[in-house]
N, C-alpha and C positions, 0 to 999 in steps of 0.2 A: 579611450573609452572607459566610462565609469563602470562601477560594479554592476549596477542594475542593467546597463546596456550589455555587458558581457553575459549576464545571466539570461537576457532575452535572446542573444545569439546562441547560447547553449540550448535553450528551449527549441529554437528553430532547427538547430543541428539534430536534436532528438527527433524532431518531426521528420527530418530528412531520412533518418534510419527507419522509422516506422513506415513512412510512405513506401519504401521499397518492399515492405512485407505487410501490407494492410490486412492479410488474412490473420495476423497475430492478434488483431482486435477481438477475435473470437475467444481468446484466452480469458480476458476480464468478464466476458459474457457467460462462459462456461463456469468460471469461478463464482459468479453471482448465483447461478442456478445450483451449483453444488453446495453453496452456503445455505440456500433455502432448504435443500433436501436434508443436509446434515442437521440444521436447526430443528427441522420437524421430527427427524428420527429421535432426537433427545428430548425435546421440550413437550412433545405430545404425550409420551409416557410420564413425564414429570407432572404435567397438568392432570393426567388421569389419576396418579397416585396421591395428589394433594387432597386434603380435606378442609372443609370450611365449618367453622364453628357456628352453630345455630343461634347462639346468644349475641355475640358481638360481631359476627361476620368475618372474623380473622381467618386466614388460611395458614395451615400448618403443613409441614412436609416431613416425611420419614427420612431417616438416615440414608436410605438408598437414593432418595431424590437428591440429597445434597451431593452424594458421590456422582450421580449422573450430571448434575450441574457442573461439577469440577471437570469431568470428562468432556462435557460440551464446550467449555471454554477452550480446552486443549484442541479438541477436534475442529472447532471453528477457526482457531488460529492456525492450525495445520493446513486447512483448506486454502486460506488466503496466502500463506507462505508458500505452499506448493505451486500454485499458479503464478505467483511472482517469481519463483525460481524458474519456472518454464520460460517466462518472458526474459529473464536475465540470461538464460542459456541461449535463447534465440538472438538476443541483442549481441551477446559475445560472439556467437557464430558469424553474424553479419559483419561485425567490426573486424573479424579476422579474415574476411574475404569470402565466407561461405554463403549459402543460400538456405536460410532456415525455413521450416514449415511448422505448422501446428503440431504435426506428428513428431518431428525431431525435437521441438521444444518440450513436449510432454515426456518423450523418452529421456531427454536430458534431466528433467526434474525427477523422474522416476529413479534414475541412476543415483540421485543424491537423497532419496527418500529417507534412508536411515540417518543421514547427516543432519537433515533439517528438522527431524522429529525433536531432538533435545532443544533446538532453538524455539520451536513452537511451545514446548513446555515452559521454557524460561520466559518467553513473551507473555504467555497466558498468566503465569505466576505474578510477573511484575504488574500486569494490567489489574489483576484482582487485588493486590496490595495497594496500588495507587487509588483504586476505587474505594477500598475500605477506608483509607485515610480521608478521602474526600467526604465520605458519608458520616464519619464518626468524629471528626475533629473540627467541625464547624467551618467558619470562613477562613481561619488560619490554615486548617487542613486542606481546603480547596486551593488555596494559594501555594502551599508547599507542594501538594500533589501536582499541581499544574506545572510549576517550575521543575520539579523532579522528572516529570513526564517528558517535557521538552528536552532537558538534558540527556535523558536516556535515549530518546529517539535520535538525537544528533550523534552521540557517542557511538551508537550501534548502527548508524546509517549504512555502513559498508559491510556489516556482518553477513548479510545474505549473499551478495556477490562473492565474498571470500569463501563461504561455504559451498556455493555452487561451482565456482571456477577452480578453487584449489582443493576442495574436498577435505579440509582439516576439521578438527574438533571445535565445538562451540566455544569452549574456554579460550583457546588460541585465537579463534576468529574475533571474539570480543576484544581481546587485547590488541590484535593488529588493527581493527577498526578504530579503537581508541587512539592508537599511534597516528593513523592516517588523518583522523579528525583534527589533530593539532595543526596539520598543514592545510586543511580544506574547509574548516568550519564556516568561514565567511560565505563561501559559494554554496555550501549546503543550505544555509538559511535562505540566502537571497534567491537562488535559482528555484528552490521549491516554492518560495513565496511568489516568484514570477509565474510559475506554472499554475499555482492556485489562483492567482489573479486572472490569468487567461480563462481558467475554468469558470470563475465567477462571472466574467464578462460574457462568455459564451452562454451560460445559463440565463443571464438577464436578456440576452438577445432572443431567447425563446419565450419571453413574457407575452408578446402579442398573441401566442397560441392560447394562453390563459384568458386574455381579454376576449378572444373569439369565444371561448367556453362560456364566459361570464355574460356575453351578450346574447347568447342563444339558449335554447332549451332543447331537451330531448336528444336527438341524434347529433345536432350541432355541438352541444355542450360536451357530449361524450367524445366526439371526434377531437375537439380542442384539448380536452384533458389528456386523452390517450396520446395525441401528437406531442404534447408537452412532456409527458412522462418518457416517451421514446427519445425525445431530444436530450433530456437530462441524462438518461442512460447512456446515450452515444457520447456526450461530453465527458461524463465520468469515465467511460471506458477508454477514450482517447487520452485524457490527461493522466489517468493512472499508468497507462502504458508509457507515456512520455517520461513520467517520473522515474520509472524503473529503467528506461534506457539511459536516462541522464545518470542514474545511480551507477550503471554498468560503465559508462564512459569515465565517470569520476574515479572508479576503481582502476581502470586501465591506466589513466594518467598518474595516479598516485603510486601505482606499483612499477610501471615501466618508465615514467618520466617523459613519455611521448603520447601525444593525443591520438585517438583513433582517427582514421582518414576522414570520416564524416565531421569531425570536430576540428579539422586542421585549420579552418578559417577563423577560429576563435583563438585569441591570445591566451592560451592556457598557462603560459609561463607566469603571466601576471595574475591570472585568476586564482591559481592555486599556489601562489608563493607562500613560503613558510612565514608565520608571524613572528616578529621579533619582540 
């Protein structure tokens, strides 16, 4: 079986884990809602404090606004990471033979609330730095920032499972994730690309709903657009959960040398072989 074939099998194995606990799909939904609320709590005051120049129409912000923007980056990163941590805790519980629920997943993430806060700060800081490089260094800056962003996401791919499952510090977690990356980088890239491809195909499958909206007016158009938005939201929720479950399975194999039971039919010995 080729690499892409193994990655497809990994995606299907991730689905078999999620299918046993479909209620966990509420976690991405709650995460999205919490992100909207958190963004509003920060950016509404920022907008209210901003002033517009009557002459050239430019907008200026006070030092407090910039402080709130920095805090918003960290808060939004923390919300995403917290609910991903909940999914990781649930996937880990299922792979160990347990029966996770939304409540147990949230309690597991809450138990690591302090450990994941520094990771949220690091993630937000790296994001801001890369964005600054993209905006201020022209085409070359965009290329460099893009390459650096991909490298960072791959090297730190297993940081969150390490933080959630082992409860160690961020510095140690980044180091351990980097070491595991040396053994698993090929599958990290291909499997996530495979899940992303599935997501794209599923979203395209919902295009007839947009055609329905375009062909109608009034209520029919509103129904078509609303149905398409709900479909895209469902696809994003499922694929994001699959990615986190795969991430947890990859952690288990990298640490224990044995695949979780749900992934036993995939030849992980070849999938995660150390590169020579």
